[in-house]
C-alpha positions as CSV (number, residue, x, y, z in Angstrom):
1,M,0.0,0.0,0.0
2,V,2.8,2.4,0.9
3,L,4.6,1.7,-2.4
4,G,1.3,2.4,-4.3
5,I,0.9,5.7,-2.5
6,L,4.4,6.7,-3.3
7,A,3.9,5.7,-6.9
8,E,1.4,8.6,-6.9
9,G,4.2,11.0,-5.9
10,E,6.6,11.7,-3.1
11,S,5.1,12.2,0.3
12,Y,6.0,12.3,4.0
13,G,4.9,10.2,7.0
14,Y,1.8,12.0,8.2
15,A,0.5,12.5,4.6
16,I,1.0,8.8,3.9
17,L,-1.0,7.8,7.1
18,K,-3.7,10.2,6.0
19,R,-3.8,8.7,2.5
20,I,-4.1,5.1,4.0
21,G,-7.1,6.3,6.0
22,E,-8.7,7.8,2.9
23,L,-8.1,4.8,0.7
24,S,-9.5,2.4,3.3
25,G,-12.6,4.6,4.1
26,G,-11.2,4.9,7.6
27,E,-11.0,1.2,8.1
28,L,-7.2,1.1,8.4
29,D,-5.9,3.2,11.2
30,W,-2.1,2.8,10.9
31,T,0.2,4.4,13.5
32,E,3.6,6.0,13.2
33,G,4.9,3.0,15.1
34,L,3.9,0.8,12.2
35,L,4.7,3.2,9.3
36,Y,8.2,4.4,10.1
37,P,9.8,1.0,10.6
38,L,8.2,0.0,7.3
39,L,9.5,3.1,5.5
40,H,13.0,2.4,6.9
41,R,12.8,-1.2,5.7
42,L,11.7,-0.2,2.2
43,E,14.6,2.3,2.2
44,R,17.1,-0.4,3.2
45,L,15.7,-2.6,0.4
46,G,16.1,0.1,-2.1
47,H,12.4,0.4,-2.8
48,V,12.2,4.0,-1.6
49,E,14.6,7.0,-1.2
50,S,14.2,9.9,1.2
51,N,15.4,13.4,1.7
52,W,14.7,16.1,4.2
53,Q,12.9,19.2,3.0
54,A,12.2,22.5,4.7
55,V,8.7,23.8,4.4
56,A,8.2,27.6,5.1
57,G,6.9,28.2,8.6
58,E,7.1,24.5,9.5
59,R,9.7,22.0,10.7
60,R,11.6,20.0,8.2
61,R,10.0,16.8,6.9
62,K,11.5,13.6,5.5
63,Y,10.0,13.0,2.1
64,Y,9.9,9.5,0.6
65,R,9.8,8.6,-3.1
66,I,9.5,5.3,-4.9
67,T,12.6,4.1,-6.9
68,E,12.6,2.1,-10.1
69,H,13.4,-1.0,-7.9
70,G,10.3,-0.1,-5.8
71,R,8.1,0.2,-8.9
72,A,9.2,-3.3,-9.9
73,E,8.4,-4.6,-6.4
74,L,5.0,-2.9,-6.5
75,A,4.2,-4.6,-9.8
76,E,5.3,-8.0,-8.3
77,Q,3.2,-7.4,-5.2
78,R,0.2,-6.5,-7.3
79,R,0.6,-9.6,-9.4
80,Q,0.7,-11.7,-6.2
81,W,-2.3,-9.9,-4.7
82,D,-4.3,-10.4,-7.9
83,T,-3.5,-14.2,-7.6
84,V,-4.8,-14.3,-4.0
85,V,-7.9,-12.4,-4.9
86,D,-8.7,-14.6,-7.9
87,A,-8.1,-17.7,-5.8
88,L,-10.5,-16.5,-3.0
89,K,-13.1,-15.6,-5.6
90,D,-12.9,-19.1,-7.1
91,L,-13.1,-20.6,-3.6
92,W,-16.1,-18.6,-2.6
93,E,-17.9,-19.3,-5.9
94,V,-17.3,-23.1,-5.5
95,R,-18.6,-22.9,-1.9
96,G,-21.5,-20.7,-2.8
97,L,-20.5,-18.1,-0.3
98,T,-21.4,-14.4,-0.6
99,A,-19.6,-11.5,1.1
100,E,-21.7,-12.0,4.1
101,G,-20.6,-15.7,4.4
102,T,-23.9,-17.3,3.5
103,A,-25.1,-19.1,0.4
């Protein structure tokens, strides 16, 4: 999800958290304690790069942007997610299940 958000454009922690909330309709309430270790890991893996930027009248913020390596990883994660979604749909159709869990 974070790589997808950064594929839209560079961003900083609070804005990423806000976007996650927007995309999930408020269902996902990530914390800084979850996000920043993830961003640091993505940076170590070469999926994102960061730099500090000063914003007039505000404190400096660390902005993150996706790398080409990160875009390739995002494409692979999407391929895997599509496979999981397709498998679940097939399973639910065979079992006659609806979203509510009843036939």
